Each structure stands twice: as C-alpha cells, then as structure tokens.
N, C-alpha and C positions, 0 to 999 in steps of 0.2 A: 710651410714655415720659409724667407728667402734665406737665399745666401749671401753669407756674409763677402766671401771673397770667389767671384768665379775666374777661373783661368779657360781659354778656350786655343786647343793646337801650338803649345808653347812650345818652340826651338829654340836652343842658346846656344850656339856655335862662338868657340873660341878660337882664336887667331893667332898663331906666331911664325911666322916667316910664312916660310911653304906650307907649312900643317897646319889643321884645324881639327878641336877637339869640338862635336858635337855633345854637349852636358845634357841637355833635353831634346825628345826629338817628339815634339806633338804630344806634348802633356796636356790635359785636359779636364779638370778638378772643381768641385764644387765643395766649397766650405759653409754649412747653414748657421746661423746665429745661436752661441750655445751649445754648440758642437767642437768634441774635443778628436782632433787628427791625429795621428801622427804616421810621421815618415817615415818608412825603414828601409834600408838598403846596406849596402858593402859602402865602404870609404870611395870616394869618387863618383858616386855613382847619380849625381845633381840636385842630392836634399838640400844644399845648402842655395846652391843654383835658384831652385826654384821657391824656398823660403825668400830671400831676396830680391827675387822679380814679384812674388805676390805680396811684398812690402814696398813696392816702388825703389830699390837701392838700386838693382839691376833694373836693365831694359831687356828685353829677351832681343832675339836676333826676329823673330817672327810670332804671329801669335795675338790674343786679345788679355786682357785683365780688368775686370770689375770689380772695386770695391762697394758695397752696400749700393750695389746698382747703377754707378757710376764708373763709365769707362772713362779706364787713366794711361792706357796704353801711350796714345801719341800728348798725353799733356808735356808742357815744356819744362825743364829743368826748375824753372823760378815756382813753378805751379806745383810738381812734387812733396818738396817738402811738408808746403799745407797739409796734403793728403795726408802723409805720413801725422803727420801732428795731429791733426785732427780725428784718427781713424783707428792708428795702429800703436801697438806696443810692443817693442822687441827686446827678449830676453836671448844674449849672444851666450853661446855658450862657453867663448872667454870671458865671461863677463862685462869686458869692455869700464872696471870703475875707473875714474882718475885717482889716483895714487894719493896726491896732493891733497885731496878732499875727503872729510868723515861719509861717516856712510851717510847720515841726515845730508851735507854740504850733495853729496850723489842726486842724492835725491829731489833736493831743494833747484838742482841744477836743471833737471826735467822740469818742474812746474814754472821755471824762469822763462823756457821758452812759451810757455803756455800764457804767459804774461801774469804769472800768478808769484809775487814776492814779497819780501817782507815780511812780517811777522804772519802773514796767512801760509806764506810758504811753509815759514816754519813749522807752523802745526801742524798743515795736511801732511811736509814728511815725517811727522811723528806718528800723527795714526797711521799711515801707511806702513811704518819700521815695525809699529805696535801691530798690527795687524798681519805681518809677516814673523812675529814673535824674536824683534831685534831693537824694539823698544831702550832697552839696555846696552845696544853698544851703538847707539846713536852719533856717540863723538868719537869712537874709534876708527883708525883708519884702516883702508883696505889691506895692509902688511899684516894687521894686529888682528886679522877675520880669517876662521876658516873656510875652507870652500865653501860648505853647505851654507855658512853664513855671507859671503862673500854672494852667492845665487837669489838669495833670498834679501840684499840689499837689490840684484838687479831686478828682483819680479817686483819689488816695493817701487824702482825708479819706472817700470815699464806702465806699472799701474797708476802714475802721479798724473795722465793727462784725462784719463777715464776711458784708455780708451774702448771702442766697439769687438776691437782685434786682437787679439794676444798672438804673437810668432816666436815659438822657443826652439832655438837651433838648438839639437841636443843636449837640453840644461839640465842634464845629470850625468853628462861626460866627464866631467869631472871630482865628483861626489863617490864619494861612499858607499856602496848600498844604502844603508840607514837610510842619508841623509837624502838621495835621489829621489828612493820611497816617500819621504814627508815633503818633497819637491814635487813630486806628482802629483800628489793626493793635493797640494794646496791647488796646483793649477786645473784639477778636477772639479775641489769647489769654487775655484772662481769663477768657471765656465756653467755652473748650475744658477749663478747669481744672476 
C-alpha cells in the first residue's frame, strides 16, 4: 500500500525576536492510504504544527512533504491551495464554521471551491449532512447546534471535496465523551471506505 502522506526530517522553528522555539525536530512519518493515525502528546508538543505542515497550510523550516507521491515542499504559494483542494479535507478542533451560514451553506461553501454550485451543491451538501446524521439540522446556524453537531458539520464539510486524505486536529477536544466516541467511530468508518 502506498503512502498517502510521507514526511521526512521535518523541522519547524518559530522565531520571536532573539528567541526561537523548535516545534518539530526531525520528524519522519508515513501515513498509508486507508490508515487512521492518531498523534498524541502534551499541549505544545507540535501536533497541530505537524498536521498543518502535512496539510500544506504551514511550511517546514527544513524537511520534505509528499502528498500521494507528489513532492509539495517547494511548491509556490499559488499552487498549494490546489494541492489542498484536490487531496485534503481538514477537520479543525475549533470547527471553523461560518456563524452566518447554515449547516448546509457551510458545506456548500466547500463544494463551491471545487466548482460545484447551485442545485448540485445543495443536493451533495444534503447527502453529506445526512451521512453524518444531520439532515434535519441543515437549516440550523452554528449557534443553534451542539458541539457534537458542529463537529459533524465540520466533518461533512471536510468530505465535500471527496478528499483522499482527512486531517483532523483534536476532533473530539470540545465534545463530551459520548459525542467524542461517535465522532471517532465516524472517522474510522470513513477510513475503511
């Protein structure tokens, strides 16, 4: 089985004035297609930094990143969004839903980025919300949803572009234990498909 993401010798240093903090130091990792990998460690250990570099949101200070066999480390800032759009779905720990958009519209926005608009986008968004058990909440705004429901909207949005890779940054951190288990089971089911 081939690596969906491969990182080699990643180092990330954040500089602030005269001081520097090394968030990552020589990290190498392969994530295979269909594999669920959980990064664990204390707060400040570099988990979010690693996910952000793997997802082409941040650049490493040193090292290389390959997405589905393609070297992306030195791609231009203009080309990286296309790599993300074509390959990666993100589930952020803070949900990152637009508060003025309904659940359905939040998912449709991701589809719009892929060039899917209008009726086709609405139908696909409804399918995705139904897949995560939220079709009845499609017209609800984020403020009217529970933490678990917001996270499921975020999952539906991450799935909108049919990504080969899903990166989830503490997807259960803001949830109660029951909702957290349900979200983790949903992510495991997705990986099996």
